[in-house]
mmCIF file as gemmi writes it, N, C-alpha and C atoms, coordinates in Angstrom:
data_model
loop_
_atom_site.group_PDB
_atom_site.id
_atom_site.type_symbol
_atom_site.label_atom_id
_atom_site.label_alt_id
_atom_site.label_comp_id
_atom_site.label_asym_id
_atom_site.label_entity_id
_atom_site.label_seq_id
_atom_site.pdbx_PDB_ins_code
_atom_site.Cartn_x
_atom_site.Cartn_y
_atom_site.Cartn_z
_atom_site.occupancy
_atom_site.B_iso_or_equiv
_atom_site.pdbx_formal_charge
_atom_site.auth_seq_id
_atom_site.auth_asym_id
_atom_site.pdbx_PDB_model_num
ATOM 1 N N . MET Axp A 1 ? 12.428 8.641 -6.575 1 0 ? 1 A 1
ATOM 2 C CA . MET Axp A 1 ? 11.7 9.236 -5.489 1 0 ? 1 A 1
ATOM 3 C C . MET Axp A 1 ? 12.682 9.992 -4.631 1 0 ? 1 A 1
ATOM 4 N N . GLY Axp A 2 ? 12.331 11.221 -4.285 1 0 ? 2 A 1
ATOM 5 C CA . GLY Axp A 2 ? 13.199 12.05 -3.463 1 0 ? 2 A 1
ATOM 6 C C . GLY Axp A 2 ? 13 11.793 -1.986 1 0 ? 2 A 1
ATOM 7 N N . GLN Axp A 3 ? 13.934 12.287 -1.21 1 0 ? 3 A 1
ATOM 8 C CA . GLN Axp A 3 ? 13.833 12.155 0.234 1 0 ? 3 A 1
ATOM 9 C C . GLN Axp A 3 ? 12.947 13.249 0.786 1 0 ? 3 A 1
ATOM 10 N N . SER Axp A 4 ? 12.289 12.972 1.874 1 0 ? 4 A 1
ATOM 11 C CA . SER Axp A 4 ? 11.42 13.944 2.501 1 0 ? 4 A 1
ATOM 12 C C . SER Axp A 4 ? 11.934 14.251 3.899 1 0 ? 4 A 1
ATOM 13 N N . SER Axp A 5 ? 12.091 15.531 4.193 1 0 ? 5 A 1
ATOM 14 C CA . SER Axp A 5 ? 12.554 15.908 5.523 1 0 ? 5 A 1
ATOM 15 C C . SER Axp A 5 ? 11.445 15.773 6.554 1 0 ? 5 A 1
ATOM 16 N N . ASN Axp A 6 ? 10.205 15.574 6.13 1 0 ? 6 A 1
ATOM 17 C CA . ASN Axp A 6 ? 9.095 15.426 7.066 1 0 ? 6 A 1
ATOM 18 C C . ASN Axp A 6 ? 9.149 14.119 7.836 1 0 ? 6 A 1
ATOM 19 N N . PHE Axp A 7 ? 9.865 13.143 7.351 1 0 ? 7 A 1
ATOM 20 C CA . PHE Axp A 7 ? 9.91 11.842 7.978 1 0 ? 7 A 1
ATOM 21 C C . PHE Axp A 7 ? 11.329 11.51 8.419 1 0 ? 7 A 1
ATOM 22 N N . SER Axp A 8 ? 11.896 12.342 9.268 1 0 ? 8 A 1
ATOM 23 C CA . SER Axp A 8 ? 13.267 12.119 9.708 1 0 ? 8 A 1
ATOM 24 C C . SER Axp A 8 ? 13.33 10.971 10.707 1 0 ? 8 A 1
ATOM 25 N N . MET Axp A 9 ? 14.41 10.219 10.645 1 0 ? 9 A 1
ATOM 26 C CA . MET Axp A 9 ? 14.64 9.128 11.58 1 0 ? 9 A 1
ATOM 27 C C . MET Axp A 9 ? 14.885 9.714 12.958 1 0 ? 9 A 1
ATOM 28 N N . LYS Axp A 10 ? 14.426 9.079 13.972 1 0 ? 10 A 1
ATOM 29 C CA . LYS Axp A 10 ? 14.583 9.541 15.348 1 0 ? 10 A 1
ATOM 30 C C . LYS Axp A 10 ? 16.068 9.755 15.667 1 0 ? 10 A 1
ATOM 31 N N . GLY Axp A 11 ? 16.617 10.862 15.193 1 0 ? 11 A 1
ATOM 32 C CA . GLY Axp A 11 ? 18.006 11.162 15.482 1 0 ? 11 A 1
ATOM 33 C C . GLY Axp A 11 ? 19.003 10.594 14.495 1 0 ? 11 A 1
ATOM 34 N N . TYR Axp A 12 ? 18.546 9.842 13.516 1 0 ? 12 A 1
ATOM 35 C CA . TYR Axp A 12 ? 19.444 9.245 12.539 1 0 ? 12 A 1
ATOM 36 C C . TYR Axp A 12 ? 19.139 9.792 11.157 1 0 ? 12 A 1
ATOM 37 N N . SER Axp A 13 ? 20.163 9.981 10.366 1 0 ? 13 A 1
ATOM 38 C CA . SER Axp A 13 ? 19.933 10.334 8.971 1 0 ? 13 A 1
ATOM 39 C C . SER Axp A 13 ? 19.81 9.046 8.168 1 0 ? 13 A 1
ATOM 40 N N . ASP Axp A 14 ? 19.237 9.13 6.976 1 0 ? 14 A 1
ATOM 41 C CA . ASP Axp A 14 ? 19.091 7.931 6.144 1 0 ? 14 A 1
ATOM 42 C C . ASP Axp A 14 ? 20.432 7.386 5.678 1 0 ? 14 A 1
ATOM 43 N N . ASN Axp A 15 ? 21.485 8.169 5.809 1 0 ? 15 A 1
ATOM 44 C CA . ASN Axp A 15 ? 22.815 7.711 5.405 1 0 ? 15 A 1
ATOM 45 C C . ASN Axp A 15 ? 23.591 7.1 6.559 1 0 ? 15 A 1
ATOM 46 N N . ASP Axp A 16 ? 23.006 7.1 7.742 1 0 ? 16 A 1
ATOM 47 C CA . ASP Axp A 16 ? 23.654 6.568 8.931 1 0 ? 16 A 1
ATOM 48 C C . ASP Axp A 16 ? 23.757 5.051 8.797 1 0 ? 16 A 1
ATOM 49 N N . GLU Axp A 17 ? 24.916 4.494 9.134 1 0 ? 17 A 1
ATOM 50 C CA . GLU Axp A 17 ? 25.127 3.05 9.016 1 0 ? 17 A 1
ATOM 51 C C . GLU Axp A 17 ? 24.245 2.253 9.974 1 0 ? 17 A 1
ATOM 52 N N . ARG Axp A 18 ? 23.724 2.897 11.033 1 0 ? 18 A 1
ATOM 53 C CA . ARG Axp A 18 ? 22.894 2.187 12.01 1 0 ? 18 A 1
ATOM 54 C C . ARG Axp A 18 ? 21.484 1.945 11.5 1 0 ? 18 A 1
ATOM 55 N N . VAL Axp A 19 ? 21.107 2.585 10.415 1 0 ? 19 A 1
ATOM 56 C CA . VAL Axp A 19 ? 19.77 2.402 9.855 1 0 ? 19 A 1
ATOM 57 C C . VAL Axp A 19 ? 19.802 1.2 8.915 1 0 ? 19 A 1
ATOM 58 N N . VAL Axp A 20 ? 18.999 0.195 9.233 1 0 ? 20 A 1
ATOM 59 C CA . VAL Axp A 20 ? 18.994 -1.03 8.423 1 0 ? 20 A 1
ATOM 60 C C . VAL Axp A 20 ? 18.22 -0.79 7.128 1 0 ? 20 A 1
ATOM 61 N N . PRO Axp A 21 ? 18.509 -1.545 6.093 1 0 ? 21 A 1
ATOM 62 C CA . PRO Axp A 21 ? 17.826 -1.357 4.803 1 0 ? 21 A 1
ATOM 63 C C . PRO Axp A 21 ? 16.306 -1.459 4.905 1 0 ? 21 A 1
ATOM 64 N N . GLU Axp A 22 ? 15.806 -2.324 5.765 1 0 ? 22 A 1
ATOM 65 C CA . GLU Axp A 22 ? 14.359 -2.468 5.904 1 0 ? 22 A 1
ATOM 66 C C . GLU Axp A 22 ? 13.725 -1.183 6.429 1 0 ? 22 A 1
ATOM 67 N N . THR Axp A 23 ? 14.413 -0.498 7.335 1 0 ? 23 A 1
ATOM 68 C CA . THR Axp A 23 ? 13.916 0.765 7.869 1 0 ? 23 A 1
ATOM 69 C C . THR Axp A 23 ? 13.827 1.798 6.75 1 0 ? 23 A 1
ATOM 70 N N . LYS Axp A 24 ? 14.841 1.82 5.896 1 0 ? 24 A 1
ATOM 71 C CA . LYS Axp A 24 ? 14.824 2.733 4.752 1 0 ? 24 A 1
ATOM 72 C C . LYS Axp A 24 ? 13.674 2.389 3.812 1 0 ? 24 A 1
ATOM 73 N N . LEU Axp A 25 ? 13.418 1.101 3.621 1 0 ? 25 A 1
ATOM 74 C CA . LEU Axp A 25 ? 12.33 0.666 2.745 1 0 ? 25 A 1
ATOM 75 C C . LEU Axp A 25 ? 10.983 1.175 3.262 1 0 ? 25 A 1
ATOM 76 N N . PHE Axp A 26 ? 10.714 0.985 4.543 1 0 ? 26 A 1
ATOM 77 C CA . PHE Axp A 26 ? 9.426 1.402 5.082 1 0 ? 26 A 1
ATOM 78 C C . PHE Axp A 26 ? 9.325 2.92 5.182 1 0 ? 26 A 1
ATOM 79 N N . SER Axp A 27 ? 10.449 3.596 5.359 1 0 ? 27 A 1
ATOM 80 C CA . SER Axp A 27 ? 10.458 5.063 5.289 1 0 ? 27 A 1
ATOM 81 C C . SER Axp A 27 ? 10.085 5.518 3.882 1 0 ? 27 A 1
ATOM 82 N N . ALA Axp A 28 ? 10.578 4.793 2.889 1 0 ? 28 A 1
ATOM 83 C CA . ALA Axp A 28 ? 10.263 5.117 1.496 1 0 ? 28 A 1
ATOM 84 C C . ALA Axp A 28 ? 8.785 4.888 1.194 1 0 ? 28 A 1
ATOM 85 N N . VAL Axp A 29 ? 8.185 3.883 1.811 1 0 ? 29 A 1
ATOM 86 C CA . VAL Axp A 29 ? 6.747 3.64 1.634 1 0 ? 29 A 1
ATOM 87 C C . VAL Axp A 29 ? 5.956 4.851 2.121 1 0 ? 29 A 1
ATOM 88 N N . LEU Axp A 30 ? 6.32 5.369 3.303 1 0 ? 30 A 1
ATOM 89 C CA . LEU Axp A 30 ? 5.64 6.555 3.849 1 0 ? 30 A 1
ATOM 90 C C . LEU Axp A 30 ? 5.879 7.775 2.971 1 0 ? 30 A 1
ATOM 91 N N . ALA Axp A 31 ? 7.112 7.946 2.526 1 0 ? 31 A 1
ATOM 92 C CA . ALA Axp A 31 ? 7.438 9.095 1.678 1 0 ? 31 A 1
ATOM 93 C C . ALA Axp A 31 ? 6.689 9.034 0.354 1 0 ? 31 A 1
ATOM 94 N N . GLN Axp A 32 ? 6.566 7.84 -0.216 1 0 ? 32 A 1
ATOM 95 C CA . GLN Axp A 32 ? 5.842 7.692 -1.483 1 0 ? 32 A 1
ATOM 96 C C . GLN Axp A 32 ? 4.361 8.011 -1.308 1 0 ? 32 A 1
ATOM 97 N N . ALA Axp A 33 ? 3.783 7.576 -0.203 1 0 ? 33 A 1
ATOM 98 C CA . ALA Axp A 33 ? 2.369 7.877 0.053 1 0 ? 33 A 1
ATOM 99 C C . ALA Axp A 33 ? 2.17 9.388 0.187 1 0 ? 33 A 1
ATOM 100 N N . ALA Axp A 34 ? 3.07 10.065 0.898 1 0 ? 34 A 1
ATOM 101 C CA . ALA Axp A 34 ? 2.984 11.523 1.029 1 0 ? 34 A 1
ATOM 102 C C . ALA Axp A 34 ? 3.143 12.188 -0.334 1 0 ? 34 A 1
ATOM 103 N N . HIS Axp A 35 ? 4.075 11.7 -1.119 1 0 ? 35 A 1
ATOM 104 C CA . HIS Axp A 35 ? 4.29 12.22 -2.473 1 0 ? 35 A 1
ATOM 105 C C . HIS Axp A 35 ? 3.02 12.068 -3.31 1 0 ? 35 A 1
ATOM 106 N N . ASP Axp A 36 ? 2.396 10.908 -3.226 1 0 ? 36 A 1
ATOM 107 C CA . ASP Axp A 36 ? 1.187 10.646 -4.014 1 0 ? 36 A 1
ATOM 108 C C . ASP Axp A 36 ? 0.058 11.618 -3.647 1 0 ? 36 A 1
ATOM 109 N N . ILE Axp A 37 ? -0.051 11.945 -2.375 1 0 ? 37 A 1
ATOM 110 C CA . ILE Axp A 37 ? -1.116 12.857 -1.94 1 0 ? 37 A 1
ATOM 111 C C . ILE Axp A 37 ? -0.935 14.245 -2.535 1 0 ? 37 A 1
ATOM 112 N N . PHE Axp A 38 ? 0.288 14.738 -2.541 1 0 ? 38 A 1
ATOM 113 C CA . PHE Axp A 38 ? 0.531 16.133 -2.88 1 0 ? 38 A 1
ATOM 114 C C . PHE Axp A 38 ? 1.023 16.375 -4.306 1 0 ? 38 A 1
ATOM 115 N N . SER Axp A 39 ? 1.067 15.337 -5.134 1 0 ? 39 A 1
ATOM 116 C CA . SER Axp A 39 ? 1.521 15.487 -6.517 1 0 ? 39 A 1
ATOM 117 C C . SER Axp A 39 ? 0.347 15.627 -7.469 1 0 ? 39 A 1
ATOM 118 N N . ASP Axp A 40 ? 0.51 16.478 -8.457 1 0 ? 40 A 1
ATOM 119 C CA . ASP Axp A 40 ? -0.545 16.713 -9.444 1 0 ? 40 A 1
ATOM 120 C C . ASP Axp A 40 ? -0.637 15.6 -10.487 1 0 ? 40 A 1
ATOM 121 N N . HIS Axp A 41 ? 0.43 14.87 -10.707 1 0 ? 41 A 1
ATOM 122 C CA . HIS Axp A 41 ? 0.453 13.873 -11.78 1 0 ? 41 A 1
ATOM 123 C C . HIS Axp A 41 ? -0.045 12.495 -11.347 1 0 ? 41 A 1
ATOM 124 N N . VAL Axp A 42 ? -0.437 12.349 -10.086 1 0 ? 42 A 1
ATOM 125 C CA . VAL Axp A 42 ? -0.899 11.052 -9.57 1 0 ? 42 A 1
ATOM 126 C C . VAL Axp A 42 ? -2.403 10.931 -9.801 1 0 ? 42 A 1
ATOM 127 N N . ASP Axp A 43 ? -2.837 9.749 -10.254 1 0 ? 43 A 1
ATOM 128 C CA . ASP Axp A 43 ? -4.262 9.499 -10.487 1 0 ? 43 A 1
ATOM 129 C C . ASP Axp A 43 ? -5.066 9.695 -9.201 1 0 ? 43 A 1
ATOM 130 N N . LYS Axp A 44 ? -6.311 10.114 -9.367 1 0 ? 44 A 1
ATOM 131 C CA . LYS Axp A 44 ? -7.166 10.418 -8.22 1 0 ? 44 A 1
ATOM 132 C C . LYS Axp A 44 ? -7.348 9.209 -7.299 1 0 ? 44 A 1
ATOM 133 N N . ILE Axp A 45 ? -7.523 8.034 -7.864 1 0 ? 45 A 1
ATOM 134 C CA . ILE Axp A 45 ? -7.717 6.843 -7.029 1 0 ? 45 A 1
ATOM 135 C C . ILE Axp A 45 ? -6.476 6.551 -6.19 1 0 ? 45 A 1
ATOM 136 N N . ASP Axp A 46 ? -5.292 6.719 -6.777 1 0 ? 46 A 1
ATOM 137 C CA . ASP Axp A 46 ? -4.046 6.503 -6.034 1 0 ? 46 A 1
ATOM 138 C C . ASP Axp A 46 ? -3.867 7.559 -4.952 1 0 ? 46 A 1
ATOM 139 N N . LYS Axp A 47 ? -4.236 8.792 -5.269 1 0 ? 47 A 1
ATOM 140 C CA . LYS Axp A 47 ? -4.194 9.881 -4.29 1 0 ? 47 A 1
ATOM 141 C C . LYS Axp A 47 ? -5.088 9.563 -3.1 1 0 ? 47 A 1
ATOM 142 N N . ASN Axp A 48 ? -6.312 9.128 -3.391 1 0 ? 48 A 1
ATOM 143 C CA . ASN Axp A 48 ? -7.267 8.813 -2.327 1 0 ? 48 A 1
ATOM 144 C C . ASN Axp A 48 ? -6.81 7.637 -1.469 1 0 ? 48 A 1
ATOM 145 N N . GLN Axp A 49 ? -6.216 6.632 -2.089 1 0 ? 49 A 1
ATOM 146 C CA . GLN Axp A 49 ? -5.702 5.496 -1.329 1 0 ? 49 A 1
ATOM 147 C C . GLN Axp A 49 ? -4.571 5.94 -0.405 1 0 ? 49 A 1
ATOM 148 N N . ALA Axp A 50 ? -3.677 6.778 -0.909 1 0 ? 50 A 1
ATOM 149 C CA . ALA Axp A 50 ? -2.573 7.28 -0.092 1 0 ? 50 A 1
ATOM 150 C C . ALA Axp A 50 ? -3.105 8.151 1.04 1 0 ? 50 A 1
ATOM 151 N N . LEU Axp A 51 ? -4.096 8.98 0.722 1 0 ? 51 A 1
ATOM 152 C CA . LEU Axp A 51 ? -4.7 9.852 1.725 1 0 ? 51 A 1
ATOM 153 C C . LEU Axp A 51 ? -5.337 9.024 2.841 1 0 ? 51 A 1
ATOM 154 N N . ASN Axp A 52 ? -6.113 8.027 2.479 1 0 ? 52 A 1
ATOM 155 C CA . ASN Axp A 52 ? -6.728 7.153 3.475 1 0 ? 52 A 1
ATOM 156 C C . ASN Axp A 52 ? -5.665 6.426 4.3 1 0 ? 52 A 1
ATOM 157 N N . PHE Axp A 53 ? -4.631 5.957 3.642 1 0 ? 53 A 1
ATOM 158 C CA . PHE Axp A 53 ? -3.559 5.234 4.336 1 0 ? 53 A 1
ATOM 159 C C . PHE Axp A 53 ? -2.884 6.115 5.387 1 0 ? 53 A 1
ATOM 160 N N . LEU Axp A 54 ? -2.585 7.365 5.043 1 0 ? 54 A 1
ATOM 161 C CA . LEU Axp A 54 ? -1.823 8.23 5.943 1 0 ? 54 A 1
ATOM 162 C C . LEU Axp A 54 ? -2.676 9.005 6.945 1 0 ? 54 A 1
ATOM 163 N N . THR Axp A 55 ? -3.976 9.011 6.792 1 0 ? 55 A 1
ATOM 164 C CA . THR Axp A 55 ? -4.801 9.793 7.717 1 0 ? 55 A 1
ATOM 165 C C . THR Axp A 55 ? -5.681 8.945 8.622 1 0 ? 55 A 1
ATOM 166 N N . GLU Axp A 56 ? -5.845 7.679 8.331 1 0 ? 56 A 1
ATOM 167 C CA . GLU Axp A 56 ? -6.664 6.81 9.169 1 0 ? 56 A 1
ATOM 168 C C . GLU Axp A 56 ? -5.776 6.039 10.143 1 0 ? 56 A 1
ATOM 169 N N . ASP Axp A 57 ? -6.302 5.815 11.329 1 0 ? 57 A 1
ATOM 170 C CA . ASP Axp A 57 ? -5.565 5.06 12.345 1 0 ? 57 A 1
ATOM 171 C C . ASP Axp A 57 ? -5.756 3.569 12.091 1 0 ? 57 A 1
ATOM 172 N N . SER Axp A 58 ? -5.012 3.056 11.132 1 0 ? 58 A 1
ATOM 173 C CA . SER Axp A 58 ? -5.153 1.647 10.759 1 0 ? 58 A 1
ATOM 174 C C . SER Axp A 58 ? -3.973 0.825 11.28 1 0 ? 58 A 1
ATOM 175 N N . TYR Axp A 59 ? -4.22 -0.457 11.369 1 0 ? 59 A 1
ATOM 176 C CA . TYR Axp A 59 ? -3.158 -1.39 11.763 1 0 ? 59 A 1
ATOM 177 C C . TYR Axp A 59 ? -1.982 -1.284 10.796 1 0 ? 59 A 1
ATOM 178 N N . HIS Axp A 60 ? -2.274 -1.176 9.504 1 0 ? 60 A 1
ATOM 179 C CA . HIS Axp A 60 ? -1.209 -1.146 8.505 1 0 ? 60 A 1
ATOM 180 C C . HIS Axp A 60 ? -0.337 0.096 8.642 1 0 ? 60 A 1
ATOM 181 N N . LEU Axp A 61 ? -0.942 1.249 8.866 1 0 ? 61 A 1
ATOM 182 C CA . LEU Axp A 61 ? -0.141 2.463 9.053 1 0 ? 61 A 1
ATOM 183 C C . LEU Axp A 61 ? 0.722 2.339 10.303 1 0 ? 61 A 1
ATOM 184 N N . ARG Axp A 62 ? 0.14 1.864 11.386 1 0 ? 62 A 1
ATOM 185 C CA . ARG Axp A 62 ? 0.919 1.704 12.622 1 0 ? 62 A 1
ATOM 186 C C . ARG Axp A 62 ? 2.076 0.74 12.418 1 0 ? 62 A 1
ATOM 187 N N . MET Axp A 63 ? 1.843 -0.347 11.685 1 0 ? 63 A 1
ATOM 188 C CA . MET Axp A 63 ? 2.897 -1.327 11.434 1 0 ? 63 A 1
ATOM 189 C C . MET Axp A 63 ? 4.009 -0.725 10.575 1 0 ? 63 A 1
ATOM 190 N N . ILE Axp A 64 ? 3.644 -0.062 9.47 1 0 ? 64 A 1
ATOM 191 C CA . ILE Axp A 64 ? 4.637 0.539 8.582 1 0 ? 64 A 1
ATOM 192 C C . ILE Axp A 64 ? 5.428 1.601 9.33 1 0 ? 64 A 1
ATOM 193 N N . CYS Axp A 65 ? 4.746 2.441 10.102 1 0 ? 65 A 1
ATOM 194 C CA . CYS Axp A 65 ? 5.448 3.475 10.872 1 0 ? 65 A 1
ATOM 195 C C . CYS Axp A 65 ? 6.393 2.857 11.882 1 0 ? 65 A 1
ATOM 196 N N . ASP Axp A 66 ? 5.951 1.818 12.56 1 0 ? 66 A 1
ATOM 197 C CA . ASP Axp A 66 ? 6.806 1.149 13.533 1 0 ? 66 A 1
ATOM 198 C C . ASP Axp A 66 ? 8.053 0.592 12.856 1 0 ? 66 A 1
ATOM 199 N N . LEU Axp A 67 ? 7.881 -0.052 11.722 1 0 ? 67 A 1
ATOM 200 C CA . LEU Axp A 67 ? 9.017 -0.626 10.992 1 0 ? 67 A 1
ATOM 201 C C . LEU Axp A 67 ? 9.941 0.453 10.42 1 0 ? 67 A 1
ATOM 202 N N . ALA Axp A 68 ? 9.377 1.654 10.206 1 0 ? 68 A 1
ATOM 203 C CA . ALA Axp A 68 ? 10.174 2.77 9.695 1 0 ? 68 A 1
ATOM 204 C C . ALA Axp A 68 ? 10.785 3.604 10.825 1 0 ? 68 A 1
ATOM 205 N N . GLY Axp A 69 ? 10.461 3.246 12.068 1 0 ? 69 A 1
ATOM 206 C CA . GLY Axp A 69 ? 10.965 4.008 13.192 1 0 ? 69 A 1
ATOM 207 C C . GLY Axp A 69 ? 10.259 5.338 13.369 1 0 ? 69 A 1
ATOM 208 N N . ARG Axp A 70 ? 8.997 5.407 12.963 1 0 ? 70 A 1
ATOM 209 C CA . ARG Axp A 70 ? 8.209 6.628 13.041 1 0 ? 70 A 1
ATOM 210 C C . ARG Axp A 70 ? 7.046 6.431 14.003 1 0 ? 70 A 1
ATOM 211 N N . ASP Axp A 71 ? 6.478 7.522 14.468 1 0 ? 71 A 1
ATOM 212 C CA . ASP Axp A 71 ? 5.293 7.499 15.297 1 0 ? 71 A 1
ATOM 213 C C . ASP Axp A 71 ? 4.081 7.737 14.391 1 0 ? 71 A 1
ATOM 214 N N . ALA Axp A 72 ? 3.175 6.78 14.344 1 0 ? 72 A 1
ATOM 215 C CA . ALA Axp A 72 ? 2.024 6.875 13.436 1 0 ? 72 A 1
ATOM 216 C C . ALA Axp A 72 ? 1.156 8.093 13.736 1 0 ? 72 A 1
ATOM 217 N N . GLY Axp A 73 ? 0.958 8.41 14.999 1 0 ? 73 A 1
ATOM 218 C CA . GLY Axp A 73 ? 0.163 9.576 15.354 1 0 ? 73 A 1
ATOM 219 C C . GLY Axp A 73 ? 0.796 10.859 14.844 1 0 ? 73 A 1
ATOM 220 N N . TYR Axp A 74 ? 2.099 10.96 14.963 1 0 ? 74 A 1
ATOM 221 C CA . TYR Axp A 74 ? 2.818 12.135 14.464 1 0 ? 74 A 1
ATOM 222 C C . TYR Axp A 74 ? 2.668 12.244 12.948 1 0 ? 74 A 1
ATOM 223 N N . VAL Axp A 75 ? 2.815 11.134 12.253 1 0 ? 75 A 1
ATOM 224 C CA . VAL Axp A 75 ? 2.683 11.129 10.79 1 0 ? 75 A 1
ATOM 225 C C . VAL Axp A 75 ? 1.292 11.6 10.393 1 0 ? 75 A 1
ATOM 226 N N . ARG Axp A 76 ? 0.256 11.051 11.035 1 0 ? 76 A 1
ATOM 227 C CA . ARG Axp A 76 ? -1.122 11.458 10.724 1 0 ? 76 A 1
ATOM 228 C C . ARG Axp A 76 ? -1.331 12.951 10.987 1 0 ? 76 A 1
ATOM 229 N N . ARG Axp A 77 ? -0.849 13.442 12.136 1 0 ? 77 A 1
ATOM 230 C CA . ARG Axp A 77 ? -1.012 14.868 12.464 1 0 ? 77 A 1
ATOM 231 C C . ARG Axp A 77 ? -0.311 15.761 11.446 1 0 ? 77 A 1
ATOM 232 N N . LYS Axp A 78 ? 0.895 15.393 11.039 1 0 ? 78 A 1
ATOM 233 C CA . LYS Axp A 78 ? 1.644 16.21 10.074 1 0 ? 78 A 1
ATOM 234 C C . LYS Axp A 78 ? 0.958 16.236 8.709 1 0 ? 78 A 1
ATOM 235 N N . ILE Axp A 79 ? 0.454 15.092 8.259 1 0 ? 79 A 1
ATOM 236 C CA . ILE Axp A 79 ? -0.251 15.037 6.975 1 0 ? 79 A 1
ATOM 237 C C . ILE Axp A 79 ? -1.523 15.864 7.04 1 0 ? 79 A 1
ATOM 238 N N . ARG Axp A 80 ? -2.284 15.699 8.106 1 0 ? 80 A 1
ATOM 239 C CA . ARG Axp A 80 ? -3.534 16.477 8.251 1 0 ? 80 A 1
ATOM 240 C C . ARG Axp A 80 ? -3.246 17.976 8.287 1 0 ? 80 A 1
ATOM 241 N N . ALA Axp A 81 ? -2.201 18.39 8.995 1 0 ? 81 A 1
ATOM 242 C CA . ALA Axp A 81 ? -1.848 19.81 9.073 1 0 ? 81 A 1
ATOM 243 C C . ALA Axp A 81 ? -1.458 20.331 7.698 1 0 ? 81 A 1
ATOM 244 N N . LYS Axp A 82 ? -0.71 19.549 6.948 1 0 ? 82 A 1
ATOM 245 C CA . LYS Axp A 82 ? -0.298 19.95 5.606 1 0 ? 82 A 1
ATOM 246 C C . LYS Axp A 82 ? -1.515 20.069 4.687 1 0 ? 82 A 1
ATOM 247 N N . LEU Axp A 83 ? -2.476 19.2 4.836 1 0 ? 83 A 1
ATOM 248 C CA . LEU Axp A 83 ? -3.694 19.243 4.01 1 0 ? 83 A 1
ATOM 249 C C . LEU Axp A 83 ? -4.52 20.496 4.312 1 0 ? 83 A 1
ATOM 250 N N . LEU Axp A 84 ? -4.456 20.978 5.532 1 0 ? 84 A 1
ATOM 251 C CA . LEU Axp A 84 ? -5.222 22.164 5.911 1 0 ? 84 A 1
ATOM 252 C C . LEU Axp A 84 ? -4.563 23.469 5.486 1 0 ? 84 A 1
ATOM 253 N N . GLU Axp A 85 ? -3.304 23.419 5.082 1 0 ? 85 A 1
ATOM 254 C CA . GLU Axp A 85 ? -2.604 24.644 4.645 1 0 ? 85 A 1
ATOM 255 C C . GLU Axp A 85 ? -3.19 25.204 3.375 1 0 ? 85 A 1
């Protein structure tokens, strides 16, 4: 899985020693969901699950974003904007 510049750490790069492994893990969860939405080779059901996960204001998205050091509202807005392109 490649890195996504859309989910940058609040001032930290993923190679920064101050970023704990768990933060990288939850960042990867968000990046994988974004990848699943926009990839042609992903099954429709997986695409829809990723889409629902990243666009709905759910407890799980807020928790994952918090653990990844991201703002859930920002993530949702960016995904929605990308979908409208």
